[in-house]
C-alpha positions as CSV (number, residue, x, y, z in Angstrom):
1,M,146.4,116.3,294.6
2,K,148.5,117.3,297.6
3,T,151.1,114.6,296.8
4,F,151.1,115.8,293.2
5,K,151.8,119.4,294.3
6,K,154.7,118.3,296.6
7,I,156.2,116.0,293.9
8,G,155.7,118.7,291.3
9,L,157.5,121.4,293.3
10,T,160.5,119.1,293.9
11,A,160.6,118.2,290.2
12,L,160.4,121.8,289.1
13,M,163.2,122.9,291.4
14,A,165.4,120.1,290.2
15,L,164.6,121.0,286.6
16,A,165.3,124.7,287.4
17,L,168.9,123.8,288.4
18,V,169.4,121.6,285.3
19,F,167.6,123.4,282.5
20,N,168.0,127.1,282.8
21,S,166.7,129.4,280.2
22,C,169.3,130.9,277.9
23,S,167.4,134.0,276.8
24,S,167.7,137.5,278.3
25,D,164.3,138.6,277.0
26,S,163.2,141.8,278.7
27,D,160.3,142.9,276.5
28,G,157.5,142.1,279.0
29,G,157.8,145.2,281.2
30,G,158.7,143.1,284.2
31,S,161.3,143.9,286.8
32,S,163.9,141.4,285.6
33,S,166.0,140.7,282.5
34,L,165.7,137.0,283.2
35,S,163.5,135.1,280.8
36,T,161.9,133.2,283.7
37,Y,161.5,135.0,287.0
38,I,159.3,135.6,290.0
39,S,159.6,138.7,292.3
40,A,157.5,139.4,295.3
41,K,157.5,140.4,299.0
42,V,157.2,137.6,301.5
43,D,156.0,139.0,304.8
44,G,157.6,142.3,303.7
45,T,161.0,140.8,302.7
46,S,162.0,141.0,299.0
47,F,162.1,137.7,297.0
48,E,164.0,137.9,293.7
49,T,164.8,135.0,291.4
50,A,168.5,134.3,291.4
51,S,170.7,133.7,288.5
52,I,173.8,131.7,288.1
53,Q,176.2,133.1,285.4
54,G,173.2,135.0,284.0
55,Q,170.9,132.0,283.9
56,S,167.6,132.0,285.8
57,V,167.2,129.6,288.8
58,G,163.6,129.1,287.6
59,V,161.6,127.0,285.2
60,A,158.3,127.3,283.4
61,M,156.4,124.5,281.7
62,K,153.2,124.3,279.7
63,Q,151.5,121.0,279.1
64,G,148.1,120.1,277.5
65,T,145.4,122.4,276.1
66,G,142.0,123.6,277.1
67,D,140.6,122.2,280.3
68,M,143.6,119.9,280.5
69,Q,146.2,122.7,280.3
70,L,148.7,123.0,283.1
71,I,151.2,125.8,283.5
72,T,153.8,125.8,286.2
73,I,156.4,128.4,287.1
74,S,158.9,127.8,289.9
75,C,161.8,130.0,290.9
76,G,164.4,129.9,293.7
77,D,166.6,132.5,295.3
78,Q,169.5,130.1,295.6
79,T,172.7,131.9,294.7
80,T,174.9,128.9,293.9
81,I,174.2,125.3,293.0
82,T,176.0,124.1,296.2
83,D,173.8,126.0,298.6
84,Q,171.5,123.7,300.6
85,D,169.4,126.6,302.0
86,Y,167.0,128.3,299.6
87,K,163.6,129.8,299.2
88,A,161.2,129.2,296.3
89,I,157.9,130.4,295.0
90,Y,155.8,128.3,292.7
91,I,152.7,129.0,290.6
92,A,150.4,126.3,289.1
93,L,147.5,127.2,286.8
94,V,145.0,124.7,285.4
95,G,143.4,125.7,282.1
96,P,142.1,127.0,280.0
97,I,144.3,130.0,280.6
98,T,143.7,133.3,278.9
99,A,145.3,136.8,279.0
100,G,143.4,139.4,280.9
101,T,141.9,137.0,283.3
102,T,142.3,136.9,287.1
103,Y,142.1,133.4,288.6
104,Q,141.1,132.9,292.3
105,V,143.2,130.5,294.3
106,N,142.2,128.7,297.4
107,S,141.8,125.2,298.8
108,T,138.9,124.4,296.5
109,T,140.5,125.4,293.2
110,N,143.1,123.5,291.2
111,N,145.2,126.6,290.9
112,T,147.9,126.8,293.5
113,L,150.4,129.4,294.9
114,G,153.2,128.4,297.3
115,Y,156.3,129.5,299.1
116,T,158.9,127.1,300.4
117,E,161.9,127.5,302.7
118,T,164.5,124.8,302.8
119,A,167.3,124.6,305.3
120,G,169.4,121.5,304.9
121,D,167.0,118.6,305.0
122,N,164.1,120.6,306.4
123,D,161.4,121.9,304.0
124,V,158.6,124.1,305.1
125,T,155.9,125.1,302.6
126,W,153.1,127.6,302.9
127,D,150.6,127.2,300.1
128,T,146.9,127.7,299.1
129,G,146.1,124.1,298.6
130,D,145.1,122.8,302.0
131,C,143.6,125.3,304.4
132,E,140.4,127.4,304.1
133,N,142.2,130.6,305.3
134,A,144.8,130.3,302.5
135,T,143.7,132.4,299.5
136,G,145.1,134.4,296.6
137,S,144.8,135.4,293.0
138,I,146.8,135.2,289.8
139,T,146.3,137.7,287.0
140,V,147.6,136.6,283.6
141,T,148.5,139.8,281.6
142,S,149.9,138.0,278.5
143,I,150.3,134.4,277.3
144,S,151.6,133.0,274.1
145,D,152.9,129.6,272.9
146,T,156.3,130.4,274.4
147,K,155.7,132.7,277.4
148,I,153.3,133.8,280.2
149,E,153.4,136.9,282.3
150,G,151.3,138.3,285.1
151,T,150.9,139.3,288.8
152,F,149.9,137.5,291.9
153,T,149.3,137.8,295.7
154,F,148.4,135.2,298.3
155,T,148.3,134.2,301.9
156,G,149.6,130.6,302.3
157,S,149.2,128.2,305.2
158,K,151.2,125.2,306.3
159,E,149.4,121.9,305.6
160,D,149.7,120.7,309.2
161,A,149.3,124.0,310.9
162,C,146.8,126.3,309.1
163,S,147.4,129.1,311.6
164,S,151.0,129.4,310.5
165,Q,150.9,131.7,307.5
166,K,153.1,133.7,305.1
167,T,151.7,136.6,303.1
168,V,153.1,137.2,299.6
169,T,152.4,140.5,298.0
170,N,153.5,142.5,294.9
171,G,154.1,139.3,293.0
172,K,155.2,139.5,289.4
173,F,156.2,136.7,287.1
174,R,157.3,135.8,283.6
175,G,157.8,132.2,282.5
176,T,159.4,131.3,279.2
177,F,158.3,127.7,278.6
178,Q,161.0,125.0,278.5
179,S,161.0,122.8,275.4
180,F,162.5,119.4,275.6
């Protein structure tokens, strides 16, 4: 599962740079006009999904149904495609996923929240998948065949150093699912 999470994050970020949403949907009451976005505070510092020429540096995907449903949202703050330094937040929910539900996230659940900082070739991730002291919650406020919205908060730990933590608060997200 840990390898899946790391591969999934890398794939989602790559897809975010290639397949950006074209909508400027703003009917969800969120804080962004982007169709896919994540906003939060990371250790008190604002994180806002970037856009390139009005297109979100984020991607949302929904696969499967019922217990086999997987929804992922990954957004970066990278301001240009040539930047090698960026920050990203990702959300992974394993179904069934319903509106009005709060999902607990910790090292024993399949749901995951994470924050990554990349500088050149150095990636550092704090997530909820590996350490007992890494916990959080995701509240889904609405979900449809095309979009999911909600809020989240978490304290993530580094896989190899559980005492190294990042606290992410005031999280909001909207994911407009990519269709291929």
